[in-house]
C-alpha positions as CSV (number, residue, x, y, z in Angstrom):
1,M,93.1,90.6,96.0
2,T,92.5,89.8,99.7
3,S,95.2,90.5,102.3
4,G,95.4,86.8,103.2
5,S,96.7,85.9,99.7
6,T,100.4,85.1,99.1
7,T,100.5,88.2,96.8
8,F,98.9,91.5,97.4
9,T,97.8,93.7,94.4
10,P,96.0,96.8,95.6
11,E,93.2,98.1,93.4
12,F,92.9,101.9,93.2
13,D,89.4,102.8,92.2
14,V,88.2,106.4,92.8
15,T,84.6,105.3,92.9
16,L,85.4,103.0,95.9
17,G,83.7,100.1,94.3
18,D,80.5,101.9,93.2
19,R,79.9,100.3,89.9
20,S,76.8,102.4,89.1
21,L,78.8,105.5,89.6
22,A,81.6,104.2,87.5
23,R,79.2,103.5,84.6
24,A,77.8,107.0,85.0
25,R,81.3,108.5,84.8
26,E,81.9,106.6,81.6
27,D,78.7,108.0,80.2
28,I,79.8,111.5,81.0
29,A,83.1,110.9,79.3
30,I,81.2,110.3,76.0
31,G,78.9,113.2,76.6
32,R,75.8,111.4,77.9
33,W,73.7,112.6,80.8
34,Q,70.6,110.6,80.3
35,G,71.5,108.0,83.0
36,L,72.2,110.5,85.7
37,P,68.6,111.2,86.8
38,E,68.0,107.5,87.5
39,L,71.3,107.1,89.4
40,L,70.6,110.1,91.7
41,H,67.0,109.2,92.2
42,A,68.0,105.7,93.2
43,T,70.5,107.2,95.7
44,G,67.6,108.7,97.6
45,H,68.4,110.3,101.0
46,D,71.5,108.3,101.6
47,W,73.3,111.6,102.0
48,D,76.8,110.1,102.3
49,R,76.4,108.2,99.1
50,R,74.8,111.1,97.3
51,T,77.6,113.4,98.4
52,H,80.2,110.8,97.2
53,R,78.4,110.3,93.9
54,I,77.9,113.9,93.0
55,R,81.5,114.8,93.9
56,L,82.8,112.1,91.6
57,L,80.3,113.0,88.9
58,A,81.4,116.6,89.1
59,H,85.0,115.5,88.7
60,A,84.1,113.8,85.5
61,A,81.8,116.6,84.2
62,A,84.2,119.5,84.9
63,G,85.9,119.1,81.5
64,T,82.7,118.6,79.6
65,T,79.3,120.4,79.0
66,V,77.3,117.5,80.4
67,A,76.1,119.3,83.5
68,E,74.9,122.3,81.5
69,E,73.2,120.0,78.9
70,W,71.3,118.1,81.6
71,H,70.2,121.3,83.3
72,T,69.1,122.9,80.0
73,A,67.2,119.8,79.1
74,Q,65.5,119.4,82.5
75,P,65.7,122.8,84.2
76,R,63.1,121.8,86.9
77,D,65.1,118.7,88.1
78,P,66.9,119.9,91.2
79,D,69.5,117.1,90.8
80,A,70.6,118.7,87.6
81,L,71.2,122.0,89.3
82,V,73.0,120.4,92.3
83,L,75.4,118.7,89.9
84,R,75.9,121.8,87.9
85,A,76.8,123.7,91.1
86,A,79.3,121.0,92.2
87,T,80.8,121.0,88.7
88,E,81.3,124.8,88.8
89,V,83.1,124.4,92.1
90,M,85.3,121.6,90.7
91,R,86.2,123.8,87.7
92,C,87.4,126.5,90.1
93,F,89.6,124.0,91.9
94,N,90.9,122.6,88.6
95,L,92.0,126.1,87.6
96,A,93.7,126.6,91.0
97,V,95.6,123.4,90.6
98,A,96.6,124.2,87.0
99,T,98.0,127.6,88.0
100,G,99.4,126.5,91.3
101,N,97.7,129.4,93.1
102,A,94.1,129.6,94.5
103,G,94.4,133.4,94.1
104,D,94.5,133.0,90.3
105,V,90.9,132.0,90.3
106,E,89.0,135.1,89.4
107,Q,86.6,136.4,92.0
108,G,83.8,136.5,89.4
109,R,84.2,132.8,88.8
110,R,84.2,132.0,92.5
111,D,81.2,134.1,93.0
112,T,79.4,132.5,90.1
113,A,80.0,129.1,91.7
114,V,78.7,130.3,95.1
115,R,75.5,131.7,93.5
116,T,74.9,128.5,91.6
117,C,75.3,126.5,94.9
118,L,72.8,128.8,96.6
119,R,70.3,128.3,93.8
120,A,70.8,124.6,94.1
121,A,70.2,124.8,97.9
122,D,66.9,126.7,97.2
123,A,65.9,124.1,94.6
124,Y,66.4,121.1,97.0
125,P,66.1,122.5,100.5
126,H,66.8,119.2,102.3
127,D,69.9,118.3,100.3
128,P,73.2,118.8,102.1
129,V,75.3,118.5,98.9
130,P,75.0,122.2,97.9
131,W,76.3,123.2,101.3
132,V,79.2,120.7,101.0
133,S,80.0,122.4,97.7
134,L,79.9,125.8,99.4
135,L,82.3,124.6,102.1
136,T,84.6,123.4,99.4
137,V,84.7,126.6,97.3
138,A,85.1,128.7,100.5
139,R,88.7,127.7,100.6
140,L,89.5,129.5,97.4
141,Y,88.6,132.9,98.9
142,P,91.5,134.9,100.4
143,G,91.2,134.3,104.1
144,G,88.2,132.1,103.6
145,H,84.6,133.1,102.7
146,P,82.9,135.3,105.4
147,Q,79.9,133.0,105.3
148,I,81.8,129.8,106.1
149,N,80.3,129.4,109.6
150,R,76.8,130.0,108.4
151,W,77.3,127.5,105.6
152,W,78.6,125.0,108.2
153,Q,75.5,125.5,110.3
154,Q,73.2,125.0,107.3
155,L,75.1,121.8,106.5
156,Q,74.7,120.5,110.1
157,F,70.9,121.1,110.0
158,R,70.7,118.8,107.0
159,H,73.2,116.1,107.6
160,R,75.2,116.4,110.9
161,D,77.5,113.5,110.2
162,N,78.3,114.3,106.5
163,R,81.8,112.8,106.0
164,E,82.9,115.0,103.1
165,A,81.7,118.2,104.8
166,H,83.9,117.4,107.8
167,N,86.9,116.8,105.6
168,Q,86.3,120.0,103.8
169,M,86.0,122.0,107.0
170,L,89.1,120.3,108.4
171,R,91.1,121.4,105.3
172,H,89.7,124.9,105.6
173,L,91.0,125.1,109.2
174,S,94.4,123.7,108.3
175,A,97.7,125.6,108.0
176,R,97.7,124.9,104.2
177,W,94.5,127.0,103.9
178,H,93.0,129.4,106.5
179,G,94.0,128.1,109.9
180,S,96.8,126.3,111.7
181,H,97.8,122.9,112.8
182,G,96.2,123.7,116.2
183,T,92.9,124.8,114.9
184,M,92.7,121.8,112.6
185,Y,93.5,119.4,115.5
186,D,91.0,121.1,117.8
187,F,88.3,120.6,115.2
188,A,89.2,116.9,114.6
189,R,89.4,116.2,118.4
190,D,86.1,117.9,119.0
191,V,84.4,115.9,116.3
192,A,86.0,112.6,117.5
193,S,84.9,113.2,121.1
194,S,81.3,114.0,120.2
195,T,80.7,111.6,117.4
196,P,78.7,108.4,118.3
197,A,80.5,105.1,118.8
198,G,80.9,103.3,115.5
199,S,81.1,106.4,113.3
200,P,84.0,106.7,110.9
201,L,84.2,110.5,111.7
202,A,86.6,109.4,114.5
203,V,89.2,109.0,111.7
204,L,89.4,112.8,111.3
205,L,92.2,112.5,113.8
206,Q,94.3,110.5,111.4
207,V,93.3,112.7,108.4
208,A,94.5,115.8,110.4
209,R,97.8,114.0,111.2
210,A,98.3,113.2,107.5
211,E,97.5,116.8,106.5
212,E,100.1,118.1,109.0
213,Y,102.7,115.6,107.8
214,R,102.2,116.6,104.2
215,Y,102.3,120.3,105.0
216,R,105.5,120.1,107.0
217,L,107.1,117.9,104.4
218,D,106.3,120.4,101.7
219,H,107.5,123.4,103.8
220,E,110.4,122.0,105.9
221,G,111.6,118.9,104.1
222,D,112.0,115.3,105.4
223,M,114.5,116.4,108.1
224,A,111.9,118.6,109.9
225,L,112.1,118.4,113.7
226,F,110.4,115.3,115.1
227,L,108.8,114.5,111.7
228,R,110.2,111.0,111.7
229,R,108.3,110.3,114.9
230,H,105.1,112.0,113.6
231,W,103.2,108.7,113.5
232,S,104.9,106.8,116.3
233,S,104.7,109.4,119.1
234,D,102.8,108.4,122.2
235,L,100.0,110.9,121.2
236,A,99.8,109.6,117.7
237,I,99.5,106.0,118.8
238,A,97.0,106.8,121.5
239,E,94.8,108.6,118.9
240,T,95.1,105.7,116.5
241,R,94.0,103.3,119.2
242,R,91.2,105.7,120.1
243,T,89.9,105.7,116.5
244,W,90.2,101.9,116.4
245,N,88.2,101.5,119.6
246,S,85.6,104.1,118.7
247,W,85.0,103.1,115.1
248,I,86.1,99.5,114.4
249,V,85.5,97.8,117.7
250,D,82.1,99.6,118.1
251,W,81.2,99.7,114.4
252,D,77.5,100.8,114.1
253,G,76.8,98.5,111.2
254,V,76.2,101.2,108.6
255,D,77.8,100.7,105.2
256,R,78.9,104.2,104.2
257,A,80.0,105.2,100.7
258,Q,83.5,106.3,101.6
259,D,84.4,103.8,104.3
260,V,87.2,102.4,102.1
261,A,88.9,105.8,102.0
262,D,88.6,106.2,105.8
263,L,89.8,102.6,106.4
264,N,92.9,103.4,104.3
265,H,93.7,106.4,106.6
266,L,93.4,104.3,109.7
267,L,95.3,101.4,108.2
268,H,98.2,103.7,107.3
269,A,98.3,105.2,110.8
270,A,98.3,101.7,112.4
271,C,101.1,100.6,110.1
272,E,103.3,103.6,110.9
273,G,102.4,103.5,114.6
274,G,103.5,99.8,115.0
275,L,99.9,98.6,115.7
276,H,100.4,95.6,113.4
277,S,97.7,93.3,114.8
278,E,95.2,96.1,114.1
279,A,96.7,96.7,110.7
280,V,96.3,93.0,109.7
281,H,92.6,93.3,110.5
282,L,92.3,96.5,108.5
283,F,94.0,94.9,105.6
284,E,91.3,92.2,105.7
285,L,88.6,94.9,105.8
286,I,89.9,96.8,102.8
287,D,90.3,93.5,100.8
288,G,92.8,95.1,98.4
289,R,90.8,98.3,97.9
290,A,93.3,101.1,98.1
291,T,93.0,104.9,97.9
292,S,95.8,107.2,96.8
293,A,95.7,109.3,100.0
294,P,97.4,109.0,102.3
295,W,99.8,106.5,100.8
296,S,100.9,108.9,98.0
297,Y,102.2,111.3,100.6
298,F,105.1,108.8,101.1
299,G,105.9,107.9,97.5
300,D,104.3,105.7,94.9
301,P,101.0,104.6,96.6
302,D,101.1,101.1,95.1
303,A,104.6,100.5,96.3
304,V,104.0,102.0,99.8
305,I,100.9,100.0,100.7
306,T,102.4,96.8,99.2
307,K,105.5,97.3,101.3
308,W,103.4,97.7,104.5
309,H,101.3,94.6,103.6
310,R,104.5,92.6,103.2
311,T,105.7,93.9,106.6
312,V,102.6,93.3,108.7
313,V,100.9,90.4,107.1
314,R,102.8,87.2,107.7
């Protein structure tokens, strides 16, 4: 429902409105892969959309044998191998989540996922997705994978502005994984200062701030020093305005697959930072389409975003 309505009912859709992707995920749930070749062929070289679709397909396929069945049936289709590689990575993460410890994922399993990703990269040399998968699985290695910087360079050669790759690299550099708040913010600020006007990569500043907030809340509790001003400090507000000016004011006109997720991050920062006129416009842009992150870091995501809508939309 639109933000201008008297009531606001957010819709949480992991596909971000991609109906073709949603149907493909439903097919995977019943063990069908036959529609996947057409979906990925139709995606073409829209690398952002391809990355989004394969990541969500891998989520759905991780608990099934669909990826293996497709690859067995069509071993020369590089898309089948790219999805199989992404699915192997997703299984590694699912195991880490289930055990609560990335170190519990056996090295052999991690190495198998890496080898599958490298085979997929060889099978489809122009595709950035296998390199995004490698950047993802790199987090599961103690201290990070030694090839992380080379993998990042290979990704940059293929799709310099890949949104998911930037988010994976930011997480890799965060205190939660293999870096610190400082290294994470340095990366986000370097990207924001070098990205062209109108690009949503500027929102990495708000993604980094959300990651720091979540980490500190987990490790220090809600009484952590200055945590209550985390979103309303002069720096936080200045960076939210910077993202607004760089991305929304100078939007480049490109419709990217994960814009809704990035808009939710910027909307949250605008709400928390007291930039309510900007928040009203962002509520109009998302048109009720909500994502769990970052709202879930503050409680029930439905209740949190609805509360902010009630606060800023008169």
